[in-house]
N, C-alpha and C positions, 0 to 999 in steps of 0.2 A: 474811236468808238463814240465820242460825244460830238462829232461833227453835226452841225445843224441845230445845236442847242446854244442858247445865249443866256447870260445872266444880266439882270437889270434890277433896279430898285422897284420895290412893290409900290402899287398905287393905292391911295386911300379907298377908292371904291371897290378894291379887291378883297378887303378885310374879311368879310364873311365867307367868300369863296375859298380863301386861303385856310381859314379855320376848318371848313368842311373837308378840304384836301387832307389836312392833318388827321381828322377823324377817320377818313377812309383808309389812310395808311395804317393807323393804329388798329382799326377794326380788322384789317387784312392779316394782322399778326395773330389773330385768334382770340382777342379779348372780347368779353361779353358786353352787352349793353350797359349793365350796371357799372362796370369798370369805366367804359367810355364816358358815361355821364359824370362820374367822379373826377376824371382827369381832364376833360375838355377845358375847364377854366385855366388849367396850368399851361396849355399850349395854344389858347385862343390868341389870335393875332389882334393886337390893339392898335387903335388909331395913332396913339402917341408913338409906338415903336415904329410904325411906318413913317410918320412925319419927321422923326429924328434920323431916319435913314438906317435903322437897324434891321430891316426886313428886306430880303432880296428874293427874287424868284428866278427860276430857270424856265425858259420857254422853248418850245420846239420850232421847227421851220414855219409852221402855220400860225405861230405866235400864241399857241395854247400854253397855259401855265402847266408845267409837269412836276414842279417841285418848289419848295419854299424853305428858307433858312432864316433864323433870327439870332441875333446876338444881344445879350443883355446890355442895356444902355447904361447901367451903373457899374462903375469899377468897384469890385468887391473889396479889394484891399491892395496894399502895396507890399511886396515881398522884397526884402533886402537880399541882393545877390551875394553869396559868400565870397569873400576875397576881393570885394570891390565896394565902391560907394554907390553903385547904380541900384536903382529900385525898378522893379517890374510890376506893372499893374496886372491884376488878374481879372479877366472878363469871363462871364459864364455863357456858354452856348445855350441859346434858348431852345433849339431843336432843328433838326433836318427832317423834312417829310417829302417823300416822292410818291407820285401816283403809282399804285401797285403795278399797273400794266407797264410801267416804265422802269421797273427795278432792274438792276444789273446792266445798266447802259452807261454807267459813268456819271450819272447826274448827281448822285450823292457826293462824289469826289469834287465835282465842280462847285457844288453848294458849300462844301467844307472849305475849299480854297477861298470862296467869297467871304465866308465867315472869318477866316484867318486874316484876310485883307482888311475887313472892317474892324476887327479887334486891334490890328496893328495901327490903324488910323486913330484909334482911341488911346494909343500909347501902351497897349498890352504887350507883355512878354510871355504871358501864359493864358491859355484858354482852358477853362475847367468844363468838364462834360459829365453830366449825370445821364448816362446812356440807358436806353431801353436794353434789357439784357441780351436780346438777340443781335443788337448792333455793336456790342463790345468789340468783336473781332474786326469789324469795319473800321472803327476808330483806331484800333491798334495797328492795322495795316497802313494807316495814314501817319503813324508815328506817335500816337498818344500812348501813355503808359498808365496802367491801373495803379491808383494810389489808395484805394479803399472801396468801401461800399456803404450804402445807407438805405433805409427804408424809404420808399416813395411817400412823401408827406400826405398825399391825399388817398393813398392806398397802401398802408403799411405792410400788407401781405406780399407786396412786390419789392424785392431788394434790387436796387439800382447799382451797377458798377459806377464808381467815381473815377474818372480818368483825367489826366493832365496832358495837355499838348504844349510843349515849349516851342515858342516861335523861333525858327532858325534866324540867325543874325543876317541882316541884309548886307549884301556885298557891295 
């Protein structure tokens, strides 16, 4: 289903276009302009996040960008694994955004796999996800479990599902 799509690191000059892609995807969910204005700073792609390798894009066969994913560059905390001395870093998923015309083609799954790989490179054992409410099922189908919910800090009227994805052990 996702043949013809590739994942690569975002390029600095793409920053504004990637933020606009995130806005288009969010607007397509039916949010109004006031909401979009409030939340855009939370998913704006930063130069720093691109430069440290935390932003990846999915492009189609014509090399057009059709999706973007970012992983928080800061390890939030370390959790002690019960019954062992091992600790797992927890990384926050910054967001997955796909061009609305490209939805349901497996691009989100590819971007999620890229985010997991990047989080693993950072030593993470857990990926935390503050999901857009309509995306909760998507993340659950990929293996994330709901661990709670919280109001969206820039728009408290929206309650976000909080999910946790435990990285499978590498074989």
